[in-house]
N, C-alpha and C positions, 0 to 999 in steps of 0.2 A: 494579263497579256497571254495570248494564245500561242502555244509552242508551234513552231513551223512544222507543217505537214500533218499534224494530228487532225485538223478540221476535215481532212480528206477521208478520215475513217468514220464509218457509221456504226454505232453500237445500239443494239436493241436489248433493253432490259425488261424481263418479264418476272413479276412478283405480285402476289395477291395482297401484299401489305403496302398500302399507299404511302405510309411514312418511309418505308424502305425505298420505294420508287423515287420519292422526293429527294432522298439523300443521294441515290445513284445519279439522278438527273443533275443535281448540283455538282457532284464530284466530276462527272463526265464533262459537263459544260465548262467548269473551271479548268479542266485539263485540256480543253480544246477539241474534244470529240463532238461529232454530231450525234446527239442522243435522242432516242425515241424510247418511250416507256409504255408498257401495257400491263394492266392488272388481271387480264383474263387470257389464258393461253389459247382458248378456243377462238377468240377474236383474231389472234395472230394467224391461225389457220384459215379463217374466213376471208381475211384480206390478202388475197393472192399476191398483190404487189407490195405488201408490207415488209417482206423480207428481201425484196430485190435490192441488191447493192449493199446489204448488211455485211459488215466485215467481222463483227463479233457479236455473239449472243451471250448475254449475262442472264442465266436462268436460275430461278429458285427451283428446288427439287419438289417440295411438298406444297401443292396448291389445290384448292377445291376444283373438282371437275376433271382435272388432268394434271399429272405431275410433269415436271420439267423434262424428264427423260422420254416420256411418251411424246411430248411436244417435239423434242429434238429428233426422235426416231421418224416422226412424220415429216419434219422439215428435211431430213436427210433423204427420205424416200422421194421428196420433191426436188432433189438435186441442190439443196442449200448446202454450201461448203464452207460457210462462215466458221471462224474459230469459235470456241465455246468455253465459258467459265460457268461451272455449276456451283451453286451455293446451297448449303443445307445445314440444318441443325439435327438432321436425322440420317447421318452417314453410317453405313455399315459396309461390310465387304461386298455384299451383293450389289448395292448401289454403285460402289466404286468400280466393280467389274463391268456392270452394264454401261457406266459412263465411259470407261475405256473402249468398250466395243463400239460405242457410237462416236468416238473421236473427240471426246471432251478433252480439252487441253489442260485445264486446271480445275481442281475441286477445292473449294474453300469452305470452311466451317462457319456457321453463324454463331454468334454475331461476327460479322465480317470485319477483319482487321483492315482498316483503310490502307495502311502501308503495304500489306500483302496484295490487296486488290490493285493498287497503283502499280506495283512491281509487275504483276501479271499482265496488266494492260500494256505497260511499256515493252514487255518482252514479246507479247503476242501481236502487237501493232507497232512495230518499230517505226521511228521517224526517220525516213530516208528520202523523203520527197516523192515517194510513190508507194502505192499499196503493196502489201506482202503478196507473194505469188499465190498463196492458197486462199486468200481472203476474197470476199466479194461475190460469192456464188449466188445465183438467183434461186428463188424458191419455185 
């Protein structure tokens, strides 16, 4: 059963690991969100309409070709104001500082604790019958 209101939220997950993306898609679909997944951050930037209406970005930090914070910096430059969760097995103070500067709302360590991810989603995309004021920026 889809929780009321969550289907109105669109989440874009970007991770180079297809098994992780599959898990994210299942988790997001079961929770009632509209989920889109992408395994190449460069394709996200090529598809100008791909981030239009996205309420939350779920980004891996370390990916071949472009890291998640570089992707986020470019999306911010393009006026994407979606909330953001960054996940990584390679966290350090410099990564956390850059994440804060780019407006990352939550940083989670890999392997991702599903309970922590669900809690972060619930907090960042509250079910109120309407989208959060900050969410939904266009790219």
